[in-house]
N, CA, C and O atoms as CSV, one atom per row, in Angstrom:
chain,resi,resn,atom,element,x,y,z
A,1,MET,N,N,-27.372,1.409,32.034
A,1,MET,CA,C,-27.643,3.004,31.586
A,1,MET,C,C,-26.483,3.711,30.998
A,1,MET,O,O,-26.297,4.196,29.882
A,2,ASN,N,N,-25.505,3.603,32.429
A,2,ASN,CA,C,-24.275,4.579,32.090
A,2,ASN,C,C,-23.652,4.496,31.097
A,2,ASN,O,O,-23.430,5.404,30.296
A,3,ASN,N,N,-23.104,2.758,31.019
A,3,ASN,CA,C,-22.516,2.680,29.662
A,3,ASN,C,C,-22.890,3.299,28.263
A,3,ASN,O,O,-22.036,3.709,27.477
A,4,VAL,N,N,-24.215,3.329,28.030
A,4,VAL,CA,C,-24.464,3.921,27.047
A,4,VAL,C,C,-24.388,5.124,26.684
A,4,VAL,O,O,-24.211,5.341,25.486
A,5,VAL,N,N,-24.486,6.101,27.501
A,5,VAL,CA,C,-24.293,7.501,27.537
A,5,VAL,C,C,-22.639,7.497,27.642
A,5,VAL,O,O,-22.313,8.232,26.711
A,6,TYR,N,N,-21.731,7.161,28.132
A,6,TYR,CA,C,-20.340,6.954,28.010
A,6,TYR,C,C,-20.499,6.661,26.660
A,6,TYR,O,O,-20.390,7.707,26.021
A,7,LEU,N,N,-20.701,5.733,25.966
A,7,LEU,CA,C,-20.465,5.536,24.743
A,7,LEU,C,C,-21.016,6.309,23.484
A,7,LEU,O,O,-20.599,6.327,22.326
A,8,VAL,N,N,-21.873,6.814,23.960
A,8,VAL,CA,C,-23.238,7.863,22.698
A,8,VAL,C,C,-22.020,8.985,23.221
A,8,VAL,O,O,-21.880,9.815,22.323
A,9,LEU,N,N,-21.109,9.268,24.369
A,9,LEU,CA,C,-20.878,10.444,24.470
A,9,LEU,C,C,-19.228,10.464,23.817
A,9,LEU,O,O,-18.672,11.505,23.469
A,10,VAL,N,N,-18.762,9.444,23.759
A,10,VAL,CA,C,-17.467,9.227,22.736
A,10,VAL,C,C,-17.452,9.390,21.394
A,10,VAL,O,O,-16.669,10.052,20.713
A,11,VAL,N,N,-18.948,8.329,20.870
A,11,VAL,CA,C,-19.352,8.411,19.348
A,11,VAL,C,C,-19.276,9.863,18.849
A,11,VAL,O,O,-18.744,10.270,17.817
A,12,ALA,N,N,-20.041,10.690,19.982
A,12,ALA,CA,C,-20.256,12.269,19.262
A,12,ALA,C,C,-19.192,13.228,19.261
A,12,ALA,O,O,-19.154,14.299,18.656
A,13,LEU,N,N,-18.239,12.655,20.096
A,13,LEU,CA,C,-17.066,13.237,20.527
A,13,LEU,C,C,-16.160,13.206,18.856
A,13,LEU,O,O,-15.860,13.994,17.960
A,14,SER,N,N,-16.067,12.314,19.064
A,14,SER,CA,C,-14.891,11.462,17.619
A,14,SER,C,C,-15.662,12.271,16.620
A,14,SER,O,O,-14.977,13.005,15.908
A,15,CYS,N,N,-17.027,12.275,16.423
A,15,CYS,CA,C,-17.742,12.471,14.940
A,15,CYS,C,C,-17.261,14.148,14.975
A,15,CYS,O,O,-16.858,14.748,13.979
A,16,ALA,N,N,-17.395,14.725,16.292
A,16,ALA,CA,C,-16.868,16.347,16.199
A,16,ALA,C,C,-16.222,16.466,15.595
A,16,ALA,O,O,-16.374,17.073,14.535
A,17,GLY,N,N,-14.482,15.585,16.246
A,17,GLY,CA,C,-13.185,15.831,15.785
A,17,GLY,C,C,-13.087,16.039,14.487
A,17,GLY,O,O,-12.615,17.028,13.926
A,18,MET,N,N,-13.868,14.403,13.682
A,18,MET,CA,C,-13.726,14.339,12.632
A,18,MET,C,C,-13.887,15.253,11.484
A,18,MET,O,O,-13.231,15.442,10.459
A,19,LEU,N,N,-14.898,15.730,11.947
A,19,LEU,CA,C,-15.589,16.859,11.416
A,19,LEU,C,C,-14.933,18.401,11.254
A,19,LEU,O,O,-14.872,19.269,10.383
A,20,LEU,N,N,-14.488,18.199,12.620
A,20,LEU,CA,C,-13.409,19.869,12.401
A,20,LEU,C,C,-12.213,19.226,11.690
A,20,LEU,O,O,-12.050,19.810,10.618
A,21,LEU,N,N,-11.368,18.310,11.861
A,21,LEU,CA,C,-10.221,17.871,10.710
A,21,LEU,C,C,-10.648,17.970,9.153
A,21,LEU,O,O,-10.018,18.578,8.287
A,22,TRP,N,N,-11.470,17.476,9.033
A,22,TRP,CA,C,-12.281,17.418,7.777
A,22,TRP,C,C,-12.589,18.587,7.126
A,22,TRP,O,O,-12.693,18.686,5.903
A,23,ALA,N,N,-12.769,19.673,8.100
A,23,ALA,CA,C,-13.322,21.130,7.731
A,23,ALA,C,C,-12.080,22.153,7.564
A,23,ALA,O,O,-12.094,23.125,6.808
A,24,LYS,N,N,-11.105,21.805,8.319
A,24,LYS,CA,C,-9.987,22.020,8.528
A,24,LYS,C,C,-9.010,22.337,7.062
A,24,LYS,O,O,-8.521,23.371,6.608
A,25,ASN,N,N,-9.010,20.402,6.444
A,25,ASN,CA,C,-8.115,20.187,5.893
A,25,ASN,C,C,-8.725,20.324,4.331
A,25,ASN,O,O,-7.828,20.445,3.497
A,26,ARG,N,N,-10.125,20.327,3.773
A,26,ARG,CA,C,-10.421,20.225,2.861
A,26,ARG,C,C,-9.737,21.146,1.834
A,26,ARG,O,O,-9.114,22.095,2.311
A,27,ASP,N,N,-9.759,21.001,0.410
A,27,ASP,CA,C,-9.503,22.059,-0.448
A,27,ASP,C,C,-10.247,23.055,-0.763
A,27,ASP,O,O,-11.449,22.953,-1.009
A,28,PRO,N,N,-9.478,24.294,-0.787
A,28,PRO,CA,C,-10.322,25.808,-1.019
A,28,PRO,C,C,-11.164,25.171,-2.558
A,28,PRO,O,O,-10.829,24.355,-3.416
A,29,ILE,N,N,-12.704,26.252,-2.284
A,29,ILE,CA,C,-13.587,26.064,-3.683
A,29,ILE,C,C,-13.673,27.222,-4.285
A,29,ILE,O,O,-14.670,27.264,-5.006
A,30,SER,N,N,-12.775,28.598,-4.296
A,30,SER,CA,C,-13.248,29.299,-4.990
A,30,SER,C,C,-12.284,29.501,-6.120
A,30,SER,O,O,-11.140,29.047,-6.098
A,31,PRO,N,N,-12.703,30.083,-6.941
A,31,PRO,CA,C,-12.513,29.923,-8.469
A,31,PRO,C,C,-10.945,30.324,-8.567
A,31,PRO,O,O,-10.262,29.792,-9.442
A,32,GLY,N,N,-10.478,31.087,-7.837
A,32,GLY,CA,C,-8.995,31.393,-7.683
A,32,GLY,C,C,-8.229,30.142,-6.925
A,32,GLY,O,O,-7.115,29.813,-7.333
A,33,SER,N,N,-8.629,29.689,-6.199
A,33,SER,CA,C,-7.743,28.697,-5.516
A,33,SER,C,C,-7.059,27.670,-6.471
A,33,SER,O,O,-5.988,27.180,-6.111
A,34,SER,N,N,-7.656,27.283,-7.765
A,34,SER,CA,C,-6.832,26.097,-8.683
A,34,SER,C,C,-6.043,27.117,-8.849
A,34,SER,O,O,-4.936,26.747,-8.459
A,35,VAL,N,N,-5.981,28.418,-9.284
A,35,VAL,CA,C,-4.574,29.478,-10.293
A,35,VAL,C,C,-3.618,29.333,-9.107
A,35,VAL,O,O,-2.464,29.280,-9.534
A,36,ASP,N,N,-3.671,29.256,-7.881
A,36,ASP,CA,C,-2.946,29.567,-7.096
A,36,ASP,C,C,-1.910,28.303,-6.503
A,36,ASP,O,O,-0.702,28.361,-6.273
A,37,GLN,N,N,-3.064,26.910,-6.319
A,37,GLN,CA,C,-2.240,25.656,-6.348
A,37,GLN,C,C,-1.457,25.732,-7.508
A,37,GLN,O,O,-0.255,25.629,-7.268
A,38,PHE,N,N,-1.817,25.914,-8.959
A,38,PHE,CA,C,-0.902,25.754,-9.647
A,38,PHE,C,C,0.573,26.445,-9.883
A,38,PHE,O,O,1.581,25.928,-10.364
A,39,GLN,N,N,0.338,27.999,-9.311
A,39,GLN,CA,C,1.293,28.634,-9.356
A,39,GLN,C,C,2.208,28.235,-8.471
A,39,GLN,O,O,3.404,28.228,-8.759
A,40,ASP,N,N,1.642,27.771,-7.020
A,40,ASP,CA,C,2.504,27.209,-5.795
A,40,ASP,C,C,3.173,25.959,-6.253
A,40,ASP,O,O,4.324,25.804,-5.844
A,41,LYS,N,N,2.653,25.004,-7.052
A,41,LYS,CA,C,3.428,24.152,-7.598
A,41,LYS,C,C,4.496,24.242,-8.626
A,41,LYS,O,O,5.540,23.598,-8.725
A,42,MET,N,N,4.074,25.050,-9.262
A,42,MET,CA,C,5.061,26.044,-10.232
A,42,MET,C,C,6.324,26.007,-9.776
A,42,MET,O,O,7.263,25.282,-10.101
A,43,GLN,N,N,6.200,27.284,-8.607
A,43,GLN,CA,C,7.322,27.700,-7.990
A,43,GLN,C,C,7.912,26.749,-6.864
A,43,GLN,O,O,8.814,27.056,-6.085
A,44,ALA,N,N,7.144,25.371,-6.927
A,44,ALA,CA,C,8.416,24.795,-5.965
A,44,ALA,C,C,9.288,23.669,-6.926
A,44,ALA,O,O,10.303,23.124,-6.492
A,45,LEU,N,N,8.848,23.456,-8.022
A,45,LEU,CA,C,9.638,23.109,-9.227
A,45,LEU,C,C,10.653,23.801,-9.984
A,45,LEU,O,O,11.449,23.088,-10.596
A,46,ALA,N,N,10.781,25.084,-10.063
A,46,ALA,CA,C,11.712,26.324,-10.019
A,46,ALA,C,C,13.228,25.754,-9.567
A,46,ALA,O,O,13.285,25.033,-8.571
A,47,PRO,N,N,13.897,25.934,-9.970
A,47,PRO,CA,C,15.233,25.564,-9.669
A,47,PRO,C,C,15.599,27.133,-8.558
A,47,PRO,O,O,15.154,28.240,-8.863
A,48,PRO,N,N,16.434,26.897,-7.351
A,48,PRO,CA,C,16.611,28.079,-6.440
A,48,PRO,C,C,16.951,29.133,-6.823
A,48,PRO,O,O,17.729,28.922,-7.754
A,49,GLU,N,N,16.791,30.597,-6.600
A,49,GLU,CA,C,17.129,31.505,-7.206
A,49,GLU,C,C,18.774,31.489,-7.574
A,49,GLU,O,O,19.292,31.547,-8.689
A,50,SER,N,N,19.451,31.383,-6.178
A,50,SER,CA,C,21.081,31.138,-6.499
A,50,SER,C,C,21.504,30.512,-7.424
A,50,SER,O,O,22.393,30.901,-8.182
A,51,GLU,N,N,20.892,29.408,-7.484
A,51,GLU,CA,C,21.461,28.258,-8.903
A,51,GLU,C,C,21.720,29.084,-9.963
A,51,GLU,O,O,22.837,29.304,-10.431
A,52,THR,N,N,20.000,29.836,-10.581
A,52,THR,CA,C,20.147,30.121,-11.696
A,52,THR,C,C,21.105,31.241,-12.407
A,52,THR,O,O,21.633,31.187,-13.517
A,53,GLU,N,N,21.171,32.410,-11.287
A,53,GLU,CA,C,22.098,32.948,-11.107
A,53,GLU,C,C,23.579,32.581,-11.384
A,53,GLU,O,O,24.349,33.253,-12.071
A,54,ARG,N,N,23.762,31.840,-10.981
A,54,ARG,CA,C,25.267,31.201,-10.774
A,54,ARG,C,C,25.693,30.510,-12.404
A,54,ARG,O,O,26.819,30.480,-12.900
A,55,SER,N,N,24.567,30.059,-12.928
A,55,SER,CA,C,24.844,29.184,-14.124
A,55,SER,C,C,24.833,30.146,-15.364
A,55,SER,O,O,25.452,29.876,-16.393
A,56,ALA,N,N,23.986,31.443,-15.179
A,56,ALA,CA,C,24.005,32.295,-16.244
A,56,ALA,C,C,25.086,33.230,-16.064
A,56,ALA,O,O,25.406,33.880,-17.060
A,57,SER,N,N,25.668,33.411,-15.063
A,57,SER,CA,C,26.698,34.636,-15.155
A,57,SER,C,C,28.101,34.095,-14.948
A,57,SER,O,O,29.075,34.824,-15.139
A,58,ALA,N,N,28.226,32.827,-14.560
A,58,ALA,CA,C,29.340,32.466,-14.713
A,58,ALA,C,C,29.652,30.511,-15.037
A,58,ALA,O,O,29.749,29.752,-14.073
A,59,PRO,N,N,29.756,30.035,-16.379
A,59,PRO,CA,C,29.623,28.654,-16.755
A,59,PRO,C,C,30.965,28.401,-16.287
A,59,PRO,O,O,31.982,29.082,-16.422
A,60,LEU,N,N,30.720,26.945,-15.533
A,60,LEU,CA,C,32.294,26.677,-15.429
A,60,LEU,C,C,32.931,25.939,-16.560
A,60,LEU,O,O,32.421,25.538,-17.607
A,61,ASP,N,N,34.130,25.848,-16.132
A,61,ASP,CA,C,35.205,25.897,-17.490
A,61,ASP,C,C,35.394,24.051,-17.011
A,61,ASP,O,O,35.587,23.554,-15.902
A,62,GLN,N,N,35.317,23.729,-17.688
A,62,GLN,CA,C,35.305,22.103,-17.818
A,62,GLN,C,C,37.018,21.821,-17.883
A,62,GLN,O,O,37.587,21.169,-17.009
A,63,GLY,N,N,37.782,22.464,-19.147
A,63,GLY,CA,C,39.295,22.225,-19.128
A,63,GLY,C,C,40.227,22.388,-18.249
A,63,GLY,O,O,41.311,21.807,-18.311
A,64,THR,N,N,39.726,23.602,-16.890
A,64,THR,CA,C,40.632,23.735,-15.971
A,64,THR,C,C,40.546,22.517,-15.081
A,64,THR,O,O,41.537,22.676,-14.368
A,65,SER,N,N,40.049,21.558,-14.742
A,65,SER,CA,C,39.775,20.838,-13.989
A,65,SER,C,C,40.763,19.542,-14.098
A,65,SER,O,O,41.246,19.002,-13.103
A,66,ARG,N,N,41.028,19.061,-15.608
A,66,ARG,CA,C,42.055,18.726,-15.756
A,66,ARG,C,C,43.857,18.826,-15.597
A,66,ARG,O,O,44.795,18.071,-15.340
A,67,GLN,N,N,43.650,20.089,-15.890
A,67,GLN,CA,C,44.930,21.115,-15.779
A,67,GLN,C,C,45.402,20.930,-14.259
A,67,GLN,O,O,46.464,20.497,-13.813
A,68,ASN,N,N,44.385,21.349,-13.691
A,68,ASN,CA,C,44.308,21.376,-11.656
A,68,ASN,C,C,44.882,19.242,-11.766
A,68,ASN,O,O,45.806,19.170,-10.957
A,69,ARG,N,N,44.775,18.548,-12.065
A,69,ARG,CA,C,44.805,17.223,-11.674
A,69,ARG,C,C,46.431,17.042,-12.255
A,69,ARG,O,O,47.026,16.169,-11.624
A,70,GLY,N,N,46.804,17.340,-12.742
A,70,GLY,CA,C,48.216,17.358,-13.660
A,70,GLY,C,C,47.736,15.883,-14.641
A,70,GLY,O,O,48.075,14.751,-14.296
A,71,VAL,N,N,47.269,16.044,-15.340
A,71,VAL,CA,C,46.742,14.955,-16.760
A,71,VAL,C,C,46.819,15.332,-17.351
A,71,VAL,O,O,46.536,14.836,-18.442
């Protein structure tokens, strides 16, 4: 009988742990959560701020690279 009690205890603790992990990692259900997720994905796809400032302020001059190499 003791073996069955240990087995039930292990199964119950496993189920409780799985339920806890599921509750922690599930997607939010609020109406604004999908908008927030979309904004997070768009921010992740956007180029870094320093890269966009550099390309807008000083475009690269391709002609000077050949002159520096002596070609």
